[in-house]
All heavy atoms as TSV, in Angstrom:
chain	resi	resn	atom	element	x	y	z
A	1	MET	N	N	-8.045	26.265	15.163
A	1	MET	CA	C	-9.033	25.263	14.840
A	1	MET	C	C	-8.891	24.990	13.333
A	1	MET	O	O	-8.786	23.863	12.942
A	1	MET	CB	C	-10.390	25.595	15.178
A	1	MET	CG	C	-11.465	24.577	14.755
A	1	MET	SD	S	-11.464	23.265	15.941
A	1	MET	CE	C	-13.057	22.518	15.615
A	2	GLU	N	N	-8.826	26.071	12.525
A	2	GLU	CA	C	-8.773	25.914	11.040
A	2	GLU	C	C	-7.425	25.351	10.682
A	2	GLU	O	O	-7.291	24.598	9.702
A	2	GLU	CB	C	-9.011	27.261	10.385
A	2	GLU	CG	C	-9.197	27.086	8.918
A	2	GLU	CD	C	-9.622	28.320	8.272
A	2	GLU	OE1	O	-10.492	28.987	8.828
A	2	GLU	OE2	O	-9.150	28.732	7.221
A	3	SER	N	N	-6.322	25.694	11.363
A	3	SER	CA	C	-4.977	25.218	10.961
A	3	SER	C	C	-4.925	23.696	11.260
A	3	SER	O	O	-4.202	22.947	10.579
A	3	SER	CB	C	-3.917	25.963	11.724
A	3	SER	OG	O	-4.022	25.720	13.155
A	4	ARG	N	N	-5.626	23.219	12.305
A	4	ARG	CA	C	-5.640	21.897	12.665
A	4	ARG	C	C	-6.353	21.118	11.481
A	4	ARG	O	O	-5.998	20.015	11.145
A	4	ARG	CB	C	-6.309	21.605	13.946
A	4	ARG	CG	C	-6.519	20.209	14.443
A	4	ARG	CD	C	-7.138	20.095	15.756
A	4	ARG	NE	N	-7.786	18.813	15.954
A	4	ARG	CZ	C	-7.165	17.750	16.471
A	4	ARG	NH1	N	-5.788	17.757	16.608
A	4	ARG	NH2	N	-7.776	16.555	16.553
A	5	MET	N	N	-7.461	21.697	10.993
A	5	MET	CA	C	-8.163	21.015	9.954
A	5	MET	C	C	-7.327	20.915	8.628
A	5	MET	O	O	-7.304	19.885	7.934
A	5	MET	CB	C	-9.455	21.797	9.552
A	5	MET	CG	C	-10.538	21.763	10.732
A	5	MET	SD	S	-11.330	20.149	10.724
A	5	MET	CE	C	-12.387	20.459	9.277
A	6	ARG	N	N	-6.506	21.924	8.469
A	6	ARG	CA	C	-5.552	21.898	7.284
A	6	ARG	C	C	-4.524	20.811	7.346
A	6	ARG	O	O	-4.240	20.152	6.467
A	6	ARG	CB	C	-4.851	23.261	7.134
A	6	ARG	CG	C	-5.877	24.306	6.522
A	6	ARG	CD	C	-5.021	25.595	6.315
A	6	ARG	NE	N	-6.039	26.659	5.986
A	6	ARG	CZ	C	-5.724	27.942	5.973
A	6	ARG	NH1	N	-4.629	28.355	6.382
A	6	ARG	NH2	N	-6.605	28.798	5.641
A	7	ARG	N	N	-3.947	20.723	8.647
A	7	ARG	CA	C	-2.983	19.655	8.921
A	7	ARG	C	C	-3.633	18.248	8.726
A	7	ARG	O	O	-2.907	17.414	8.085
A	7	ARG	CB	C	-2.381	19.838	10.246
A	7	ARG	CG	C	-1.321	20.870	10.289
A	7	ARG	CD	C	-0.598	20.899	11.602
A	7	ARG	NE	N	-1.550	21.556	12.527
A	7	ARG	CZ	C	-1.622	21.243	13.898
A	7	ARG	NH1	N	-0.808	20.245	14.409
A	7	ARG	NH2	N	-2.384	21.894	14.661
A	8	VAL	N	N	-4.830	18.046	9.191
A	8	VAL	CA	C	-5.434	16.761	9.057
A	8	VAL	C	C	-5.766	16.485	7.523
A	8	VAL	O	O	-5.615	15.465	7.006
A	8	VAL	CB	C	-6.693	16.731	9.912
A	8	VAL	CG1	C	-7.588	15.479	9.528
A	8	VAL	CG2	C	-6.419	16.722	11.337
A	9	ASN	N	N	-6.244	17.561	6.851
A	9	ASN	CA	C	-6.494	17.387	5.461
A	9	ASN	C	C	-5.361	17.076	4.616
A	9	ASN	O	O	-5.307	16.294	3.732
A	9	ASN	CB	C	-7.269	18.725	4.913
A	9	ASN	CG	C	-7.894	18.477	3.660
A	9	ASN	OD1	O	-8.121	17.296	3.215
A	9	ASN	ND2	N	-8.287	19.493	3.041
A	10	ARG	N	N	-4.176	17.766	4.968
A	10	ARG	CA	C	-2.938	17.496	4.267
A	10	ARG	C	C	-2.462	16.032	4.461
A	10	ARG	O	O	-1.983	15.359	3.642
A	10	ARG	CB	C	-1.810	18.535	4.698
A	10	ARG	CG	C	-0.664	18.396	3.907
A	10	ARG	CD	C	0.489	19.287	4.260
A	10	ARG	NE	N	0.043	20.648	4.678
A	10	ARG	CZ	C	0.758	21.526	5.130
A	10	ARG	NH1	N	2.103	21.297	5.230
A	10	ARG	NH2	N	0.310	22.713	5.573
A	11	ARG	N	N	-2.659	15.575	5.689
A	11	ARG	CA	C	-2.247	14.251	6.100
A	11	ARG	C	C	-3.022	13.234	5.291
A	11	ARG	O	O	-2.446	12.138	4.795
A	11	ARG	CB	C	-2.377	13.926	7.541
A	11	ARG	CG	C	-1.305	14.579	8.408
A	11	ARG	CD	C	-1.489	14.178	9.762
A	11	ARG	NE	N	-0.747	15.130	10.685
A	11	ARG	CZ	C	-0.995	15.205	11.926
A	11	ARG	NH1	N	-2.014	14.554	12.577
A	11	ARG	NH2	N	-0.262	16.119	12.627
A	12	LEU	N	N	-4.299	13.434	5.143
A	12	LEU	CA	C	-5.168	12.622	4.374
A	12	LEU	C	C	-4.761	12.579	2.852
A	12	LEU	O	O	-4.726	11.483	2.249
A	12	LEU	CB	C	-6.645	12.979	4.468
A	12	LEU	CG	C	-7.305	12.740	5.884
A	12	LEU	CD1	C	-8.640	13.211	5.899
A	12	LEU	CD2	C	-7.214	11.174	6.226
A	13	TRP	N	N	-4.481	13.741	2.255
A	13	TRP	CA	C	-4.036	13.847	0.890
A	13	TRP	C	C	-2.781	13.124	0.668
A	13	TRP	O	O	-2.414	12.758	-0.453
A	13	TRP	CB	C	-3.984	15.289	0.463
A	13	TRP	CG	C	-5.277	15.766	-0.018
A	13	TRP	CD1	C	-6.088	16.648	0.622
A	13	TRP	CD2	C	-5.978	15.371	-1.243
A	13	TRP	NE1	N	-7.292	16.817	-0.089
A	13	TRP	CE2	C	-7.167	16.095	-1.183
A	13	TRP	CE3	C	-5.635	14.644	-2.255
A	13	TRP	CZ2	C	-8.132	15.952	-2.281
A	13	TRP	CZ3	C	-6.496	14.467	-3.302
A	13	TRP	CH2	C	-7.674	15.148	-3.358
A	14	ARG	N	N	-1.885	13.074	1.659
A	14	ARG	CA	C	-0.592	12.435	1.470
A	14	ARG	C	C	-0.719	10.934	1.262
A	14	ARG	O	O	0.167	10.270	0.684
A	14	ARG	CB	C	0.359	12.609	2.737
A	14	ARG	CG	C	0.804	14.016	2.893
A	14	ARG	CD	C	1.699	14.113	4.144
A	14	ARG	NE	N	2.966	13.536	3.934
A	14	ARG	CZ	C	4.026	14.073	3.542
A	14	ARG	NH1	N	3.970	15.366	3.280
A	14	ARG	NH2	N	5.215	13.558	3.475
A	15	TRP	N	N	-1.822	10.340	1.590
A	15	TRP	CA	C	-2.126	8.938	1.465
A	15	TRP	C	C	-2.793	8.590	0.091
A	15	TRP	O	O	-2.842	7.429	-0.342
A	15	TRP	CB	C	-2.900	8.353	2.566
A	15	TRP	CG	C	-2.171	8.247	3.792
A	15	TRP	CD1	C	-2.167	9.141	4.845
A	15	TRP	CD2	C	-1.175	7.269	4.079
A	15	TRP	NE1	N	-1.213	8.741	5.761
A	15	TRP	CE2	C	-0.643	7.563	5.348
A	15	TRP	CE3	C	-0.706	6.195	3.397
A	15	TRP	CZ2	C	0.363	6.805	5.966
A	15	TRP	CZ3	C	0.269	5.393	4.002
A	15	TRP	CH2	C	0.772	5.684	5.291
A	16	VAL	N	N	-3.190	9.611	-0.645
A	16	VAL	CA	C	-3.856	9.434	-1.997
A	16	VAL	C	C	-2.867	8.870	-2.918
A	16	VAL	O	O	-3.182	7.882	-3.623
A	16	VAL	CB	C	-4.422	10.766	-2.455
A	16	VAL	CG1	C	-4.955	10.604	-3.820
A	16	VAL	CG2	C	-5.669	11.148	-1.560
A	17	ILE	N	N	-1.726	9.411	-3.085
A	17	ILE	CA	C	-0.705	8.873	-3.967
A	17	ILE	C	C	-0.222	7.423	-3.714
A	17	ILE	O	O	-0.303	6.678	-4.608
A	17	ILE	CB	C	0.488	9.915	-4.072
A	17	ILE	CG1	C	0.110	11.253	-4.561
A	17	ILE	CG2	C	1.666	9.237	-4.893
A	17	ILE	CD1	C	1.164	12.267	-4.537
A	18	PRO	N	N	0.131	7.098	-2.551
A	18	PRO	CA	C	0.437	5.722	-2.326
A	18	PRO	C	C	-0.697	4.693	-2.501
A	18	PRO	O	O	-0.469	3.629	-3.124
A	18	PRO	CB	C	0.896	5.600	-0.817
A	18	PRO	CG	C	1.227	6.985	-0.478
A	18	PRO	CD	C	0.419	7.878	-1.360
A	19	ILE	N	N	-1.897	5.100	-2.077
A	19	ILE	CA	C	-3.057	4.121	-2.262
A	19	ILE	C	C	-3.380	4.139	-3.750
A	19	ILE	O	O	-3.679	3.028	-4.339
A	19	ILE	CB	C	-4.221	4.598	-1.393
A	19	ILE	CG1	C	-3.816	4.301	0.136
A	19	ILE	CG2	C	-5.502	3.791	-1.771
A	19	ILE	CD1	C	-4.775	4.786	1.094
A	20	GLY	N	N	-3.407	5.259	-4.437
A	20	GLY	CA	C	-3.806	5.319	-5.817
A	20	GLY	C	C	-2.795	4.502	-6.699
A	20	GLY	O	O	-3.214	3.776	-7.593
A	21	GLY	N	N	-1.499	4.750	-6.416
A	21	GLY	CA	C	-0.508	3.969	-7.145
A	21	GLY	C	C	-0.515	2.454	-6.886
A	21	GLY	O	O	-0.391	1.709	-7.822
A	22	GLY	N	N	-0.770	2.122	-5.678
A	22	GLY	CA	C	-0.890	0.663	-5.410
A	22	GLY	C	C	-2.081	0.034	-6.064
A	22	GLY	O	O	-1.978	-1.042	-6.649
A	23	LEU	N	N	-3.219	0.763	-6.013
A	23	LEU	CA	C	-4.415	0.288	-6.665
A	23	LEU	C	C	-4.236	0.210	-8.225
A	23	LEU	O	O	-4.633	-0.793	-8.851
A	23	LEU	CB	C	-5.597	1.171	-6.346
A	23	LEU	CG	C	-6.334	0.979	-5.062
A	23	LEU	CD1	C	-7.443	1.924	-4.812
A	23	LEU	CD2	C	-6.813	-0.533	-4.975
A	24	LEU	N	N	-3.619	1.138	-8.793
A	24	LEU	CA	C	-3.375	1.191	-10.256
A	24	LEU	C	C	-2.479	0.051	-10.656
A	24	LEU	O	O	-2.831	-0.666	-11.625
A	24	LEU	CB	C	-2.784	2.516	-10.649
A	24	LEU	CG	C	-2.476	2.731	-12.191
A	24	LEU	CD1	C	-3.827	2.645	-12.867
A	24	LEU	CD2	C	-1.789	3.990	-12.378
A	25	SER	N	N	-1.440	-0.245	-9.839
A	25	SER	CA	C	-0.575	-1.337	-10.259
A	25	SER	C	C	-1.277	-2.751	-10.040
A	25	SER	O	O	-1.104	-3.576	-10.865
A	25	SER	CB	C	0.726	-1.291	-9.409
A	25	SER	OG	O	0.411	-1.423	-8.022
A	26	ALA	N	N	-2.065	-2.816	-9.116
A	26	ALA	CA	C	-2.810	-4.068	-8.823
A	26	ALA	C	C	-3.827	-4.218	-9.997
A	26	ALA	O	O	-3.939	-5.402	-10.498
A	26	ALA	CB	C	-3.519	-4.010	-7.522
A	27	ILE	N	N	-4.478	-3.189	-10.367
A	27	ILE	CA	C	-5.457	-3.374	-11.424
A	27	ILE	C	C	-4.810	-3.726	-12.749
A	27	ILE	O	O	-5.353	-4.583	-13.527
A	27	ILE	CB	C	-6.320	-2.017	-11.518
A	27	ILE	CG1	C	-7.301	-1.927	-10.385
A	27	ILE	CG2	C	-7.122	-1.975	-12.793
A	27	ILE	CD1	C	-7.921	-0.592	-10.187
A	28	LEU	N	N	-3.691	-3.125	-13.039
A	28	LEU	CA	C	-2.959	-3.298	-14.249
A	28	LEU	C	C	-2.532	-4.802	-14.351
A	28	LEU	O	O	-2.477	-5.430	-15.342
A	28	LEU	CB	C	-1.758	-2.354	-14.466
A	28	LEU	CG	C	-2.206	-0.961	-14.816
A	28	LEU	CD1	C	-0.910	-0.041	-14.798
A	28	LEU	CD2	C	-2.915	-0.874	-16.149
A	29	ILE	N	N	-2.049	-5.312	-13.187
A	29	ILE	CA	C	-1.628	-6.716	-13.132
A	29	ILE	C	C	-2.791	-7.589	-13.424
A	29	ILE	O	O	-2.666	-8.623	-14.154
A	29	ILE	CB	C	-0.952	-7.050	-11.833
A	29	ILE	CG1	C	0.413	-6.460	-11.748
A	29	ILE	CG2	C	-0.849	-8.589	-11.550
A	29	ILE	CD1	C	1.195	-6.605	-10.413
A	30	VAL	N	N	-3.916	-7.410	-12.831
A	30	VAL	CA	C	-5.053	-8.240	-13.062
A	30	VAL	C	C	-5.548	-8.138	-14.575
A	30	VAL	O	O	-5.862	-9.169	-15.168
A	30	VAL	CB	C	-6.271	-7.790	-12.123
A	30	VAL	CG1	C	-7.587	-8.465	-12.523
A	30	VAL	CG2	C	-5.904	-8.174	-10.620
A	31	ILE	N	N	-5.551	-7.007	-15.063
A	31	ILE	CA	C	-5.989	-6.816	-16.479
A	31	ILE	C	C	-4.910	-7.432	-17.486
A	31	ILE	O	O	-5.336	-8.123	-18.440
A	31	ILE	CB	C	-6.098	-5.329	-16.916
A	31	ILE	CG1	C	-7.306	-4.748	-16.155
A	31	ILE	CG2	C	-6.270	-5.132	-18.325
A	31	ILE	CD1	C	-7.423	-3.256	-16.276
A	32	ALA	N	N	-3.670	-7.418	-17.174
A	32	ALA	CA	C	-2.579	-7.818	-18.052
A	32	ALA	C	C	-2.425	-9.331	-18.018
A	32	ALA	O	O	-1.675	-9.933	-18.836
A	32	ALA	CB	C	-1.295	-7.133	-17.743
A	33	THR	N	N	-2.917	-10.032	-17.053
A	33	THR	CA	C	-2.744	-11.497	-16.883
A	33	THR	C	C	-4.027	-12.239	-16.850
A	33	THR	O	O	-4.321	-13.048	-15.964
A	33	THR	CB	C	-1.932	-11.671	-15.627
A	33	THR	OG1	O	-2.633	-11.199	-14.536
A	33	THR	CG2	C	-0.500	-11.141	-15.656
A	34	PRO	N	N	-4.782	-12.206	-17.990
A	34	PRO	CA	C	-6.078	-12.921	-18.010
A	34	PRO	C	C	-5.926	-14.504	-18.089
A	34	PRO	O	O	-6.687	-15.212	-17.769
A	34	PRO	CB	C	-6.768	-12.397	-19.159
A	34	PRO	CG	C	-5.721	-11.909	-20.064
A	34	PRO	CD	C	-4.604	-11.432	-19.173
A	35	HIS	N	N	-4.686	-14.909	-18.548
A	35	HIS	CA	C	-4.460	-16.285	-18.741
A	35	HIS	C	C	-3.935	-16.986	-17.411
A	35	HIS	O	O	-3.837	-18.244	-17.402
A	35	HIS	CB	C	-3.381	-16.446	-19.826
A	35	HIS	CG	C	-2.105	-15.749	-19.519
A	35	HIS	ND1	N	-2.067	-14.341	-19.619
A	35	HIS	CD2	C	-0.852	-16.140	-19.074
A	35	HIS	CE1	C	-0.813	-13.943	-19.318
A	35	HIS	NE2	N	-0.137	-15.106	-18.927
A	36	VAL	N	N	-3.762	-16.268	-16.402
A	36	VAL	CA	C	-3.263	-16.810	-15.087
A	36	VAL	C	C	-4.501	-17.103	-14.157
A	36	VAL	O	O	-5.431	-16.343	-14.238
A	36	VAL	CB	C	-2.197	-15.723	-14.454
A	36	VAL	CG1	C	-1.808	-16.335	-13.082
A	36	VAL	CG2	C	-1.080	-15.527	-15.416
A	37	SER	N	N	-4.424	-18.141	-13.406
A	37	SER	CA	C	-5.571	-18.370	-12.535
A	37	SER	C	C	-5.817	-17.266	-11.606
A	37	SER	O	O	-4.834	-16.493	-11.175
A	37	SER	CB	C	-5.348	-19.655	-11.780
A	37	SER	OG	O	-4.160	-19.605	-11.014
A	38	TRP	N	N	-7.060	-17.182	-11.056
A	38	TRP	CA	C	-7.500	-15.972	-10.334
A	38	TRP	C	C	-6.698	-15.859	-8.965
A	38	TRP	O	O	-6.428	-14.780	-8.597
A	38	TRP	CB	C	-8.953	-16.140	-9.976
A	38	TRP	CG	C	-9.359	-17.163	-9.143
A	38	TRP	CD1	C	-9.772	-18.407	-9.447
A	38	TRP	CD2	C	-9.386	-17.143	-7.650
A	38	TRP	NE1	N	-10.019	-19.141	-8.269
A	38	TRP	CE2	C	-9.813	-18.348	-7.154
A	38	TRP	CE3	C	-9.176	-16.061	-6.787
A	38	TRP	CZ2	C	-9.978	-18.665	-5.812
A	38	TRP	CZ3	C	-9.291	-16.374	-5.407
A	38	TRP	CH2	C	-9.688	-17.663	-4.972
A	39	PHE	N	N	-6.310	-16.959	-8.318
A	39	PHE	CA	C	-5.722	-16.838	-7.072
A	39	PHE	C	C	-4.291	-16.363	-7.184
A	39	PHE	O	O	-3.741	-15.660	-6.268
A	39	PHE	CB	C	-5.796	-18.177	-6.211
A	39	PHE	CG	C	-5.214	-19.362	-6.915
A	39	PHE	CD1	C	-3.918	-19.658	-6.790
A	39	PHE	CD2	C	-6.001	-20.117	-7.641
A	39	PHE	CE1	C	-3.355	-20.754	-7.396
A	39	PHE	CE2	C	-5.582	-21.202	-8.267
A	39	PHE	CZ	C	-4.218	-21.595	-8.137
A	40	LEU	N	N	-3.561	-16.626	-8.293
A	40	LEU	CA	C	-2.274	-16.132	-8.495
A	40	LEU	C	C	-2.263	-14.638	-8.925
A	40	LEU	O	O	-1.481	-13.905	-8.447
A	40	LEU	CB	C	-1.550	-16.891	-9.642
A	40	LEU	CG	C	-1.115	-18.303	-9.340
A	40	LEU	CD1	C	-0.520	-19.015	-10.484
A	40	LEU	CD2	C	-0.049	-18.295	-8.217
A	41	ARG	N	N	-3.359	-14.245	-9.694
A	41	ARG	CA	C	-3.440	-12.867	-10.011
A	41	ARG	C	C	-3.811	-12.113	-8.813
A	41	ARG	O	O	-3.308	-10.927	-8.595
A	41	ARG	CB	C	-4.625	-12.642	-11.104
A	41	ARG	CG	C	-4.224	-13.155	-12.364
A	41	ARG	CD	C	-5.389	-13.268	-13.339
A	41	ARG	NE	N	-6.241	-12.116	-13.453
A	41	ARG	CZ	C	-7.353	-12.160	-14.082
A	41	ARG	NH1	N	-7.806	-13.215	-14.755
A	41	ARG	NH2	N	-8.164	-11.122	-14.128
A	42	ALA	N	N	-4.657	-12.609	-7.896
A	42	ALA	CA	C	-5.007	-11.901	-6.704
A	42	ALA	C	C	-3.776	-11.692	-5.804
A	42	ALA	O	O	-3.516	-10.687	-5.200
A	42	ALA	CB	C	-6.050	-12.615	-5.933
A	43	GLY	N	N	-2.895	-12.767	-5.670
A	43	GLY	CA	C	-1.721	-12.719	-4.897
A	43	GLY	C	C	-0.705	-11.687	-5.498
A	43	GLY	O	O	-0.128	-10.834	-4.708
A	44	LEU	N	N	-0.572	-11.685	-6.830
A	44	LEU	CA	C	0.299	-10.710	-7.464
A	44	LEU	C	C	-0.124	-9.347	-7.258
A	44	LEU	O	O	0.637	-8.388	-7.040
A	44	LEU	CB	C	0.482	-11.104	-8.932
A	44	LEU	CG	C	1.310	-12.212	-9.268
A	44	LEU	CD1	C	1.224	-12.594	-10.759
A	44	LEU	CD2	C	2.768	-12.044	-8.857
A	45	ALA	N	N	-1.490	-9.137	-7.406
A	45	ALA	CA	C	-2.050	-7.755	-7.246
A	45	ALA	C	C	-1.866	-7.299	-5.823
A	45	ALA	O	O	-1.571	-6.106	-5.598
A	45	ALA	CB	C	-3.524	-7.757	-7.582
A	46	LEU	N	N	-2.030	-8.153	-4.870
A	46	LEU	CA	C	-1.777	-7.811	-3.464
A	46	LEU	C	C	-0.344	-7.380	-3.180
A	46	LEU	O	O	-0.034	-6.408	-2.561
A	46	LEU	CB	C	-2.276	-8.962	-2.465
A	46	LEU	CG	C	-2.077	-8.656	-1.025
A	46	LEU	CD1	C	-2.993	-7.480	-0.618
A	46	LEU	CD2	C	-2.411	-9.897	-0.232
A	47	ILE	N	N	0.567	-8.204	-3.694
A	47	ILE	CA	C	1.987	-7.974	-3.550
A	47	ILE	C	C	2.314	-6.582	-4.197
A	47	ILE	O	O	2.984	-5.761	-3.658
A	47	ILE	CB	C	2.877	-9.011	-4.139
A	47	ILE	CG1	C	2.721	-10.240	-3.208
A	47	ILE	CG2	C	4.261	-8.641	-4.242
A	47	ILE	CD1	C	3.363	-11.535	-3.911
A	48	ALA	N	N	1.800	-6.322	-5.414
A	48	ALA	CA	C	2.014	-5.106	-6.125
A	48	ALA	C	C	1.480	-3.906	-5.284
A	48	ALA	O	O	2.059	-2.850	-5.213
A	48	ALA	CB	C	1.484	-5.123	-7.528
A	49	PHE	N	N	0.261	-3.995	-4.821
A	49	PHE	CA	C	-0.352	-2.922	-4.008
A	49	PHE	C	C	0.485	-2.646	-2.771
A	49	PHE	O	O	0.745	-1.476	-2.550
A	49	PHE	CB	C	-1.768	-3.399	-3.597
A	49	PHE	CG	C	-2.427	-2.385	-2.637
A	49	PHE	CD1	C	-2.878	-1.195	-3.193
A	49	PHE	CD2	C	-2.498	-2.623	-1.376
A	49	PHE	CE1	C	-3.486	-0.229	-2.377
A	49	PHE	CE2	C	-3.081	-1.667	-0.476
A	49	PHE	CZ	C	-3.598	-0.484	-0.948
A	50	LEU	N	N	0.931	-3.677	-2.071
A	50	LEU	CA	C	1.624	-3.443	-0.857
A	50	LEU	C	C	3.061	-2.873	-1.120
A	50	LEU	O	O	3.488	-1.899	-0.478
A	50	LEU	CB	C	1.745	-4.655	-0.044
A	50	LEU	CG	C	0.507	-5.299	0.562
A	50	LEU	CD1	C	0.697	-6.558	1.109
A	50	LEU	CD2	C	-0.115	-4.306	1.578
A	51	TYR	N	N	3.649	-3.311	-2.240
A	51	TYR	CA	C	5.080	-2.865	-2.583
A	51	TYR	C	C	4.984	-1.466	-3.114
A	51	TYR	O	O	5.715	-0.620	-2.591
A	51	TYR	CB	C	5.708	-3.834	-3.548
A	51	TYR	CG	C	7.082	-3.392	-3.881
A	51	TYR	CD1	C	8.077	-3.595	-2.996
A	51	TYR	CD2	C	7.376	-2.725	-5.087
A	51	TYR	CE1	C	9.363	-3.273	-3.283
A	51	TYR	CE2	C	8.641	-2.273	-5.369
A	51	TYR	CZ	C	9.658	-2.558	-4.465
A	51	TYR	OH	O	10.934	-2.213	-4.712
A	52	ILE	N	N	4.141	-1.176	-4.095
A	52	ILE	CA	C	4.174	0.185	-4.648
A	52	ILE	C	C	3.631	1.192	-3.660
A	52	ILE	O	O	4.090	2.237	-3.563
A	52	ILE	CB	C	3.269	0.116	-5.931
A	52	ILE	CG1	C	3.875	-0.825	-6.967
A	52	ILE	CG2	C	3.070	1.606	-6.506
A	52	ILE	CD1	C	5.189	-0.441	-7.501
A	53	GLY	N	N	2.580	0.804	-3.012
A	53	GLY	CA	C	1.987	1.769	-1.926
A	53	GLY	C	C	2.975	1.989	-0.828
A	53	GLY	O	O	3.110	3.052	-0.355
A	54	GLY	N	N	3.712	0.910	-0.407
A	54	GLY	CA	C	4.717	1.099	0.700
A	54	GLY	C	C	5.794	1.943	0.229
A	54	GLY	O	O	6.368	2.718	1.041
A	55	GLN	N	N	6.350	1.712	-0.898
A	55	GLN	CA	C	7.452	2.510	-1.436
A	55	GLN	C	C	7.088	4.050	-1.505
A	55	GLN	O	O	7.798	4.870	-1.065
A	55	GLN	CB	C	7.915	2.055	-2.807
A	55	GLN	CG	C	8.677	0.746	-2.735
A	55	GLN	CD	C	9.979	0.860	-2.033
A	55	GLN	OE1	O	10.717	1.758	-2.193
A	55	GLN	NE2	N	10.301	-0.159	-1.168
A	56	SER	N	N	5.941	4.269	-2.061
A	56	SER	CA	C	5.459	5.592	-2.126
A	56	SER	C	C	5.286	6.309	-0.750
A	56	SER	O	O	5.609	7.439	-0.575
A	56	SER	CB	C	4.131	5.738	-2.935
A	56	SER	OG	O	4.244	5.295	-4.244
A	57	ALA	N	N	4.700	5.537	0.097
A	57	ALA	CA	C	4.395	6.106	1.499
A	57	ALA	C	C	5.718	6.332	2.233
A	57	ALA	O	O	5.896	7.305	2.928
A	57	ALA	CB	C	3.545	5.050	2.285
A	58	ALA	N	N	6.703	5.410	1.961
A	58	ALA	CA	C	7.957	5.607	2.617
A	58	ALA	C	C	8.731	6.845	2.093
A	58	ALA	O	O	9.344	7.632	2.809
A	58	ALA	CB	C	8.871	4.338	2.455
A	59	TYR	N	N	8.569	7.077	0.794
A	59	TYR	CA	C	9.233	8.286	0.121
A	59	TYR	C	C	8.459	9.595	0.721
A	59	TYR	O	O	9.240	10.453	1.067
A	59	TYR	CB	C	9.059	8.199	-1.341
A	59	TYR	CG	C	9.610	9.456	-1.978
A	59	TYR	CD1	C	10.876	9.670	-2.156
A	59	TYR	CD2	C	8.629	10.415	-2.526
A	59	TYR	CE1	C	11.376	10.807	-2.751
A	59	TYR	CE2	C	9.092	11.539	-3.133
A	59	TYR	CZ	C	10.472	11.757	-3.225
A	59	TYR	OH	O	10.918	12.875	-3.866
A	60	LEU	N	N	7.197	9.536	0.746
A	60	LEU	CA	C	6.485	10.722	1.280
A	60	LEU	C	C	6.881	10.990	2.824
A	60	LEU	O	O	6.993	12.096	3.251
A	60	LEU	CB	C	5.020	10.571	1.059
A	60	LEU	CG	C	4.625	10.773	-0.376
A	60	LEU	CD1	C	3.148	10.412	-0.422
A	60	LEU	CD2	C	4.865	12.145	-0.930
A	61	TRP	N	N	6.981	9.882	3.569
A	61	TRP	CA	C	7.228	9.958	4.954
A	61	TRP	C	C	8.656	10.525	5.226
A	61	TRP	O	O	8.902	11.327	6.051
A	61	TRP	CB	C	7.104	8.685	5.611
A	61	TRP	CG	C	7.263	8.647	7.096
A	61	TRP	CD1	C	6.476	9.213	8.000
A	61	TRP	CD2	C	8.454	8.145	7.758
A	61	TRP	NE1	N	7.058	8.992	9.276
A	61	TRP	CE2	C	8.213	8.405	9.176
A	61	TRP	CE3	C	9.564	7.392	7.429
A	61	TRP	CZ2	C	9.137	7.933	10.050
A	61	TRP	CZ3	C	10.480	7.055	8.353
A	61	TRP	CH2	C	10.283	7.292	9.719
A	62	SER	N	N	9.586	9.994	4.422
A	62	SER	CA	C	11.003	10.548	4.576
A	62	SER	C	C	11.128	12.029	4.171
A	62	SER	O	O	12.017	12.699	4.724
A	62	SER	CB	C	11.992	9.600	3.800
A	62	SER	OG	O	11.796	9.802	2.410
A	63	SER	N	N	10.337	12.446	3.138
A	63	SER	CA	C	10.477	13.917	2.813
A	63	SER	C	C	9.984	14.788	3.926
A	63	SER	O	O	10.403	15.932	4.048
A	63	SER	CB	C	9.708	14.156	1.485
A	63	SER	OG	O	8.328	13.980	1.738
A	64	ARG	N	N	9.092	14.371	4.796
A	64	ARG	CA	C	8.619	15.201	5.843
A	64	ARG	C	C	9.692	15.313	6.801
A	64	ARG	O	O	9.690	16.374	7.551
A	64	ARG	CB	C	7.437	14.476	6.430
A	64	ARG	CG	C	6.802	15.282	7.580
A	64	ARG	CD	C	5.531	14.593	8.178
A	64	ARG	NE	N	5.848	13.217	8.489
A	64	ARG	CZ	C	4.977	12.384	9.067
A	64	ARG	NH1	N	3.734	12.879	9.360
A	64	ARG	NH2	N	5.240	11.229	9.396
A	65	ASP	N	N	10.594	14.478	6.948
A	65	ASP	CA	C	11.645	14.492	7.988
A	65	ASP	C	C	12.750	15.562	7.586
A	65	ASP	O	O	13.571	15.969	8.346
A	65	ASP	CB	C	12.476	13.178	8.177
A	65	ASP	CG	C	11.567	12.141	8.814
A	65	ASP	OD1	O	10.537	12.511	9.398
A	65	ASP	OD2	O	11.851	10.961	8.642
A	66	GLN	N	N	12.744	15.963	6.229
A	66	GLN	CA	C	13.780	16.879	5.787
A	66	GLN	C	C	13.261	18.289	5.836
A	66	GLN	O	O	13.953	19.152	5.349
A	66	GLN	CB	C	14.114	16.490	4.360
A	66	GLN	CG	C	14.718	15.140	4.288
A	66	GLN	CD	C	14.960	14.702	2.887
A	66	GLN	OE1	O	14.666	15.449	1.968
A	66	GLN	NE2	N	15.350	13.383	2.697
A	67	GLY	N	N	12.265	18.581	6.525
A	67	GLY	CA	C	11.808	19.969	6.868
A	67	GLY	C	C	10.977	20.655	5.668
A	67	GLY	O	O	10.828	21.775	5.685
A	68	SER	N	N	10.480	19.744	4.819
A	68	SER	CA	C	9.618	20.384	3.732
A	68	SER	C	C	8.250	20.695	4.202
A	68	SER	O	O	7.756	20.193	5.167
A	68	SER	CB	C	9.662	19.422	2.479
A	68	SER	OG	O	9.097	18.205	2.855
């Protein structure tokens, strides 16, 4: 039972880096572009969140396949 909880907890922690990195990049884009209209900033922030988060998640997912 406890080992199952550890596995679930580890899986949840694996998503902290991709989500955190995506949020950080989205926030930085919004802060750095105050002269751009809100809908373009929102679009860029969404693209950055998806791209950075996706890249991080793909990297973490592929490392699991290598037996680590």
